[in-house]
C-alpha positions in Angstrom: 14.7 22.4 5.7 13.4 18.7 5.0 14.5 17.5 8.5 14.7 19.9 11.4 18.5 20.4 12.3 17.5 19.0 15.8 16.0 15.4 14.3 19.1 14.9 12.2 21.6 15.7 15.1 19.7 13.4 17.6 19.6 10.4 14.6 22.9 10.9 13.9 24.4 10.6 17.1 22.2 7.7 18.2 23.4 5.8 15.0 27.0 6.8 15.8 26.4 5.5 19.4 25.2 2.1 18.2 28.3 1.8 15.7 31.2 2.9 18.2 29.4 0.1 20.4 29.2 -2.7 17.8 25.1 -3.2 17.9 24.7 -5.0 14.9 21.0 -4.6 15.2 18.8 -1.7 16.5 16.0 0.0 15.2 15.6 3.3 14.2 11.9 4.2 12.8 9.4 2.5 14.9 6.1 1.6 12.9 3.5 2.0 15.3 -0.1 0.6 14.2 -2.5 1.1 16.5 -5.3 -0.1 14.6 -6.1 -1.1 10.6 -9.6 0.1 9.9 -9.5 2.9 7.4 -12.1 5.2 5.8 -10.5 4.3 2.3 -10.0 1.0 0.4 -7.0 1.5 -1.7 -6.1 -1.1 -4.4 -2.4 -1.3 -3.3 -3.3 -1.9 0.7 -2.4 -5.2 2.0 -4.4 -4.8 5.3 -8.2 -4.0 4.4 -9.5 -7.3 3.9 -9.6 -8.2 7.4 -13.1 -8.9 9.1 -14.9 -6.3 11.3 -13.4 -8.4 14.4 -9.8 -7.3 13.5 -10.8 -4.4 12.2 -12.6 -3.0 15.5 -9.1 -4.0 17.4 -7.3 -1.0 18.7 -3.8 -0.8 21.0 -4.8 1.5 23.5 -2.8 4.4 24.8 -1.2 2.9 27.3 -0.4 -0.5 25.0 1.3 2.6 22.5 3.3 4.1 24.9 4.2 0.7 26.3 5.8 -0.3 22.7 7.7 3.2 22.8 9.1 2.5 26.0 10.1 -0.8 24.8 11.7 0.3 21.3 14.6 2.9 21.6 14.1 4.1 18.3 14.3 7.8 18.0 11.7 8.2 15.5 7.7 7.0 15.7 6.2 6.7 12.5 2.2 6.1 13.4 0.4 4.5 10.8 -2.5 1.8 10.3 -5.2 2.0 9.0 -5.9 5.3 9.2 -4.6 6.4 12.5 -7.0 9.7 12.8 -9.8 7.3 13.2 -8.5 6.3 16.6 -10.1 8.2 19.2 -7.3 8.9 21.6 -4.8 9.2 18.6 -3.9 13.1 20.0 -3.3 11.8 23.7 -1.0 8.6 21.9 0.9 11.3 20.2 0.8 13.7 23.3 2.8 10.8 25.2 5.2 9.9 22.6 6.3 13.6 22.2 6.4 13.4 26.0 9.1 10.7 25.8 11.5 13.1 23.7 10.7 11.0 20.3 9.9 12.6 17.1 6.5 11.7 15.8 5.0 11.3 11.9 1.6 11.1 12.1 0.5 9.2 8.7 -3.3 10.1 7.4 -4.6 10.3 4.1 -5.7 13.8 5.5 -9.5 13.0 5.2 -10.5 13.8 8.9 -7.2 16.0 9.0 -9.2 19.4 9.3 -11.9 18.2 11.3 -9.4 17.0 14.2 -6.3 20.0 13.9 -7.6 21.8 16.6 -7.0 18.4 18.8 -3.3 18.5 18.2 -0.5 21.2 19.3 2.3 22.3 16.4 5.9 20.8 17.6 8.9 20.8 16.0 9.1 17.0 16.9 5.7 16.6 14.9 4.8 16.3 11.8 1.8 15.5 9.5 2.9 13.0 7.1 0.2 13.5 4.4 -0.3 10.2 2.1 -0.3 11.5 -1.8 0.6 8.6 -4.5 1.2 11.6 -7.1 -1.3 14.2 -8.6 -4.7 14.7 -8.6 -6.0 11.6 -11.1 -2.9 9.3 -10.4 -3.8 9.8 -6.8 -7.5 9.4 -6.7 -7.2 6.3 -9.2 -4.6 5.0 -6.4 -7.1 5.4 -3.3 -10.1 4.3 -5.5 -12.3 7.5 -4.7 -12.5 10.7 -6.6 -11.9 13.7 -4.7 -9.2 12.8 -2.1 -6.6 14.5 -3.9 -8.4 18.2 -3.5 -8.8 16.8 0.3 -5.8 16.1 0.7 -4.7 19.3 -0.7 -7.0 21.5 1.3 -5.9 19.9 4.6 -2.1 20.5 3.8 -2.9 23.9 3.6 -4.6 24.2 6.8 -2.1 22.6 8.9 0.5 24.6 7.1 -1.5 27.7 8.3 -2.0 26.6 11.8 1.8 25.9 12.2 2.9 22.5 11.7 5.4 20.7 9.8 3.8 18.5 7.1 5.6 16.1 5.0 3.9 14.2 2.0 4.4 10.3 1.8 4.5 9.2 -2.0 4.6 5.7 -3.3 5.2 5.2 -6.9 3.7 2.0 -8.7 4.2 0.5 -12.1 3.2 3.1 -14.5 4.4 5.9 -12.9 6.5 8.2 -15.3 9.0 10.3 -14.8 7.6 13.5 -16.1 4.5 13.1 -14.3 6.3 12.5 -10.8 8.3 15.3 -11.3 5.5 17.9 -11.9 3.8 16.5 -9.0 7.0 17.1 -6.7 6.8 20.5 -8.2 3.4 20.9 -7.0 3.9 19.9 -3.2 6.6 22.0 -3.2 4.8 24.5 -4.2 2.5 24.1 -1.5 4.9 24.9 0.7 5.6 21.3 2.5 8.3 20.9 4.9 9.4 17.2 2.8 8.7 14.4 1.0 9.2 10.7 0.7 9.2 8.6 -2.5 9.3 4.9 -2.3 8.3 2.1 -4.9 5.4 0.4 -3.8 5.5 -3.4 -2.2 4.1 -6.1 -3.4 1.5 -7.1 -0.6 0.3 -10.8 -1.5 -3.1 -9.7 -0.1 -3.7 -6.3 -2.0 -6.7 -6.2 -4.1 -4.0 -5.2 -6.8 -1.2 -7.4 -7.5 -0.3 -6.6 -11.0 1.1 -2.7 -10.9 4.0 -3.1 -8.4 7.3 -2.1 -9.6 10.2 -4.8 -10.0 13.4 -3.6 -8.8 15.2 -2.6 -12.3 11.8 -0.9 -13.6 12.2 0.9 -10.0 15.5 2.1 -10.7 15.0 3.4 -14.1 12.1 5.1 -13.0 14.1 6.7 -10.2 16.9 7.6 -12.7 14.3 9.4 -15.1 13.1 11.1 -11.9 16.6 12.8 -10.5 17.5 13.2 -13.8 14.6 15.8 -14.2 15.0 17.2 -10.5 18.6 18.4 -10.5 18.2 22.1 -9.4 14.3 22.1 -9.2 14.4 22.1 -4.9 12.5 19.2 -4.0 12.5 19.0 -0.1 12.8 15.2 -0.1 13.5 14.2 3.3 15.4 10.8 2.9 19.1 10.3 3.0 21.4 10.7 0.1 22.6 7.3 -0.4 18.8 5.8 0.2 18.2 8.0 -3.4 21.1 6.7 -4.6 20.2 3.4 -3.9 17.0 4.1 -5.4 18.5 4.8 -8.8 20.7 1.4 -8.7 23.9 2.7 -7.6 24.4 1.1 -4.3 24.0 -2.8 -3.7 22.3 -2.5 -0.7 20.6 -5.6 1.7 17.2 -4.9 3.4 17.7 -4.0 7.3 14.3 -4.9 8.2 15.0 -4.5 12.1 15.5 -0.9 11.4 11.7 -0.1 11.3 10.4 -2.9 13.4 6.4 -2.7 13.9 4.1 -2.9 16.7 0.4 -3.4 15.6 -2.7 -5.0 17.0 -1.4 -8.1 16.7 1.9 -7.8 18.6 5.6 -7.3 17.3 5.3 -8.2 13.6 7.8 -10.0 11.7 9.9 -9.8 10.0 9.0 -6.2 9.3 6.4 -3.7 8.8 5.5 -4.8 5.0 5.7 -8.6 5.5 3.9 -10.3 8.5 4.8 -13.6 8.8 4.4 -14.0 12.4 4.2 -11.8 15.8 6.6 -11.8 18.6 5.3 -10.8 22.4 7.5 -8.2 23.0 10.4 -5.8 21.3 13.0 -8.3 22.6 11.7 -11.2 21.9 11.2 -9.7 17.9 14.9 -8.6 17.8 16.4 -12.0 19.5 14.1 -14.6 18.1 13.3 -13.4 14.5 15.8 -15.3 11.8 16.4 -12.3 10.2 18.5 -14.0 7.4 15.6 -15.7 6.0 14.3 -12.7 5.0 15.4 -10.0 2.3 16.2 -10.0 -1.3 17.4 -12.9 -2.5 16.8 -14.5 0.7 12.9 -15.0 0.2 10.5 -15.0 -2.5 8.4 -12.3 -1.4 10.8 -9.7 -0.7 12.6 -10.4 -4.4 11.1 -7.0 -6.0 11.1 -4.6 -2.5 13.3 -1.6 -2.4 11.1 0.3 0.0 12.1 2.7 2.3 10.9 0.8 5.6 13.1 -1.8 4.6 16.5 -0.1 3.2 16.7 3.4 4.6 18.0 2.3 7.9 20.8 0.3 6.0 21.6 3.5 3.9 21.7 5.5 7.0 23.9 3.3 8.8 26.1 3.3 5.9 26.1 7.2 5.9 27.9 6.5 9.5 30.5 4.2 7.7 31.0 6.3 4.7 30.4 10.0 5.2 32.3 10.9 2.2 30.3 8.7 0.0 26.6 10.3 1.6 27.8 14.0 1.3 29.3 13.0 -2.6 25.7 11.7 -3.2 24.1 14.8 -1.5 26.1 17.8 -3.3 25.9 15.9 -7.0 22.7 14.0 -6.5 22.3 10.2 -7.3 23.8 9.3 -10.5 21.5 8.7 -13.3 23.9 7.8 -15.9 26.3 4.7 -16.4 26.5 1.4 -15.3 24.3 0.1 -12.2 25.5 -1.7 -9.2 25.2 -5.2 -9.4 21.7 -6.8 -8.5 21.3 -9.2 -5.7 21.2 -13.0 -7.2 17.6 -14.8 -6.6 18.9 -18.3 -7.6 19.4 -18.8 -3.8 16.1 -17.6 -2.0 13.6 -19.9 -0.5 10.2 -20.0 -1.9 7.1 -18.4 -0.2 5.6 -20.0 2.2 2.0 -19.8 3.0 1.8 -19.1 6.4 -1.8 -17.8 6.7 -3.7 -20.2 8.1 -1.1 -20.3 10.9 -1.6 -17.0 11.8 -5.5 -17.3 11.6 -5.4 -20.3 13.7 -3.8 -18.0 16.6 -6.0 -15.0 16.1 -8.8 -17.4 16.6 -7.3 -18.7 19.6 -7.6 -15.3 21.0 -10.9 -15.6 20.6 -10.8 -13.0 17.1 -11.4 -15.2 14.7 -13.1 -13.4 11.7 -14.6 -14.2 8.0 -15.3 -12.2 4.8 -16.6 -13.9 1.7 -16.1 -17.3 3.8 -12.3 -16.4 3.8 -10.8 -16.2 7.4 -8.7 -13.2 7.8 -5.6 -12.4 9.6 
């Protein structure tokens, strides 16, 4: 099963309670970034151009566990940067598991085999290995040869040691359904416990900003992929309505508060993908953020986004409201033919704002000013 039954039950009960209580905004997954430093420099990453003063910063174990205590999300996704570079990462994971949360530790897997014995298998703990397609596609995405083979060997070692392992695949412009389908066949044959697939977000500070998918291209790609996937048993561990959304059949709006982010700067506004300010606490993030200012149709930077961190929570909430629609999509699969749902109009969106200097000033005031190539970074 792509997602353990216990996890499905707990998350379902949690969401149902919010729905019955009339809670409009609640977190589903806490995105915890204990550091930004990484041992790769991927072309599509929006975080690798920070200077050393930022890259050397870490959230302490106490910081991480305090964030988990603040935010009631049942799932914690530990991202980065590369979390295995954090010297206390195993203590962070153990502390979160001890609080009854489900943990997905995101990694490029370069250090996974070396550090595997520091962790203990648990039904609530999953390694989430980053693979953006087959050997050629992934190595090109991460800008280094051999990374795919290292990650695949690490997956096999983790599975042999009794761990749950999932694969996190981000797709960019140029991806074709046939190759993505072959990749999903390959990781299914590896025996992974789950796969997440999502279009990449166009980070404004990524080294390569030319190869992100538009919303129309995303829908066409996923329709082609799902058409080829019928009966192939891919263990995709995303909600049926989110997959239906990727195929262009649901007119969803973003739920940015569904995946709140805590990183070395604070609680990031408005979401994991777009940093335009920071709150001092989870409560301040939820209560003081102008959520209506963001999302496709509201803000130019969000125009093409269809990423799971923004829309999976929307789909999960809709599953509670319309369980029959979710069941139909799960049984029949996403519809791959016919008209698509109406697109969100962009004529009323506000223009992208340059907030970079303001954030740099805040970091400088904290004594963490940094420069690279004459440009300050935050």
